[in-house]
N, C-alpha and C positions, 0 to 999 in steps of 0.2 A: 336551571334557574337563570333568568335573564337579569343581567346587572345593568343598572342605569348608568349612563356615562356621566362622570363627574365633571362639571364645568371647570375650565382652567382657572387656577388661582390668580388673583390680581396682584401685581407687585405692590409692596407696602405704600408707595407714594401714589398709587392709583386708586386706593380703596375709597377715596372721597369723591371720585368723579361723579358718582350718582347724586351726591349732595348738590354739586354745582349744576348738574342737569336738572334736578328738581327745582332749583331756583329759577332756571331759565324757562322751564315749562310754565311755572306759576306766573312768572313775569309776563309771558305772552298771553296768558289766559285772562288776567284781570283787566279791569277797566283802565284805559290809558290815563285817566285823571290821576295826578300824583297823590299819594296818601298824606294824611295829616300827620306831620312829624311831631312826635312828643319828645324826642331825644334832645339832648343839649349839645352845645359845641364845647369840646374840651381842648384847651390850648396849654401847651407846656413850652416855656421859653427859658433858655439858658440855665437849666437845672443842674446844680452841682451838689455833690454830697461826698464827704470824706469821713473816714474812721481812723483815728490815731495817726493822722498824717497821710494815710493812703486814700487817694481820690478814686472813688468808685464811679460816680457820675461826673462827666467832664464837659458839661454844657450841652444837655439834651434839649432838642427842639423838635416838636411835631404838633400837628393839630388834627383832631378827629371831628368830622362833620356830623351834624345832627342825624341820628338814625342810622349811622354807618356801622358796619362790622369792621373793626380795625384790629389787626393782629400785630403784636410785637414779638419777634422771634430772634434767635441768635444763640451763639455758643454759651454753654454754662459758664458762670463767672463773669458774664459780660455786663451785669448790672440790672437784669430784668427784675429780680426780687426786690432789690433796693428801690428801683423806680416805683414799683407797685406800692411799697410802704409809704412813699411820698404822696402818691395819688390818693390813697385812702386815709391819709392824715395820721398814720401811726408815727411818722417822723416828719420833721420839718427840714426842708433843704437848706444847705448852707447859703446858696445863692439861687436866683431865678424865681420864677413864679408859675403857679398852676391856676388856670382860670376856667370857670364854668360859665358859659355865656358872657364872657368878659369880666366876671367878678371873681376876685381871689377866693380860694377855698377856705381861707381863714376868716372870711367875713361872717360875723355872727348871724346875719340875716339869711345866709345861704341855706341852712338846714330847713328854714321855714318855707323856702320857695322851691327847692330842688330835692329830689329823692335819689340817693345813690345806694346801690346794692353790691354786695361782694359774694362771689362764689369761691370758697376756699379750696385749695388743692386737697386738703385733708377731709373735706366735706364739713367737719366740725359739727356733726350731729350729736345730740345728747342721748347717750345710751339708755338712760332710764325713762325715756319718753317714746311714745309711739311715733310713727312717721307723721301722722296727722298733727300731733301735738308739736313736733319739731317745726313743721311748716307754719303753724299758726301761732307760734310762741310770741312773736313780736306784737301781734294784734291783741293777744291775751294779756301779756305783761303790761301793756300800756292802756288796757281797757278801752280799746278803740272800737270794738265791735262786741255784740252779744255773743254768747256761746253758739247760738243757732246760726248767726251770721258768719261766724268764723268757720263753723263746720261746712257751710255752703261754699265759702270762698276756698277753703282747703280742697274740697272735692273738685271744684272747678280747676284749680291749679294742678292737681294730680291728673286730671283729664288732659291737660295741655301736654304733659310729659309722658302720657301713655301708661300711667300707674294708678288708674282710678280705683282699683280694688286693694291698694296697698296701705291705706290710711291707718288700719288697725295693727299693722305689723310693727315689730321692733327693728331698729337699724341693723342689728346683727343677723337678722333673718334675710337681709337683702344682699345681692351681689354688689361688687364694687361699682359697676356701672349704674345700678339702680340707686345706690347711695348718692352718686354724683347727680343723678337726675332729681332726687329729693332735695339736694342742696340748691339746685337751680330753682325748683318750685318755691323753696323758702325765700330765696332772694327776690323773686318777682311778686311775693305776697303784698309788698308795699307799692306796687305799680311804679317801679323806678324809672327815671328818665336816663340814668346812666348805670350800666351793669359792668362790673369788672370781673373777669374770669381769670383765676390763677391756675395755669396748667390743667385745664379741665379734662384732658384725656390721659393724664399721667397714670401709669400703672394699669391701664385698661387694655383688654384684648381688642383686636381690630373691629369686631362687630360692635362691641360696646362703644368704641370710639366713634364709629359712624353714627350710632344712635345719639350720642351727645352732640355731635356736629349738627345733626338734623334738628335737635331740640333748640340749639342756639339760633339756627336759621329761622325755624318756625316762630320762636318768640320774637325775634327781630321783625318778622313780617306782621305779626299780630299786634304787638304793642309799640313798635317803632322806637324803642329805646335805643340810645347810643350804646354800642357794645365794644368794649376794649378787651381783647383776649391776649394774655401772655402765655406763650407756649414754645416748646422746642419741636413740636410736631409739624414737620414740613407738609405732610398730607392734609392736616387740619387747616393750616394757614392757606394753602392754595385751594382748598375745597370750599371755604366759607367766606374768606376775606374780600371786602371791597378794595381795601388797600393793606399793604404790609410794610412795616418798618423793621429794618435789621439793626439790632443793637449789639455792638461788639466793642469790648474794652471801654465801656462807658460813654460811647458816642453812637449816634445814629449814622450808619455808614451808607444806608440806602433806604429809599422810601418810594413806593409806587404801587401800581396794580399788580396782581399776581403775574401777569405776562411781562410787565416791565421788570419785576424782580428776577424772573427767570432769565431775562436777557441782559441783566446788569453785568458789566464787565469787571466790576470791582473784585480783585482777587480774594478778599475776605468773604464776600458774598458767594463767589464761586466755590470756595473751599467748604463753606457750610452746606451749600445745596448739593454738592457732589460727594460729600463724605459717605463712605460705605465701609463695611467690614470685609477685609480680604484675608483669608487664611492661607498661610504658607506651610505646606506639609513636606517635611523632609523624608525622603525614601529611606 
C-alpha cells in the first residue's frame, strides 16, 4: 500500500498566513475604485477605570478608522476585558471619552443612527432555540420583520458563514467553532456599522480558528463594518489586522501595522510576541 506524504505542519503563528494571502489576492482582483465604507470611526481618549482604588485602565488612547479591522492584544490582566466593557456600555469610565463618528456613546441619539454588534467569547446562544431562531431573535423580538422575511435573512447570514444547512440544529449539536460562527451571524443580522469581537478564537483548534479568521475578513469585505477584535491570539492578529494595538498594564504601549508591531523595540512588546513554552527535563 502506498502512503501519501503528509504535508509539513505549520508553526502556530503561521497558520493564518493563508488568510492574509486571501486578502491580498482579493484586493488585487477587485476594481480599483474604493468601496463605499459603511463603518464608523471609533475614538477612545484618556480612558481610565478603577475598581476599589486599583486603576485598571490608565489613560487609554486609540482610534479605529472606518471599515478597518483593528486588533487589541496583550498579556492577560492588561485591561482588555475592562476596556471592552466600556466600549459596549456595560460600564462607564471614570475619566475619558468614547466617540463614534465624533459623538459620545452616551448620546441618546446615537442608537438611532448607528448600529453596534457584539460577538461574545462564550457565544451566548440560547440552548432552547434552534440556530435559526438564535440568529433571528433580535428581529423577531422587536417585530422588525415578518417570519418569512426573518427566515430569508437568517438563511442569507448562514450562507455568509458557510453554515447554510444548520438553521434547524440546536446549539449543542454544533462544534465550538460552529457556535462561534453562529454568534457572528447573529451579530451581523442588524447590519452593524461597528462589530466588537471578544476573543473570537478562544478555546478553538487551529482549523476552527482559521475559519473564524476568514469569516471576520469576509464580513469586513462584504459589509465594510468597522471591526474591533480583542484577542490574545498572535496568529489571528497578524493574519487579519490592518493595525494592532498592544495593551499592557492598562496602557497602550504600541500601535501600528502588523509589520510595525513585529519590529517594535519596546521590551514589553518583544516579551509578549516572543513568549514560548520551554520544557526543562532533568535526567
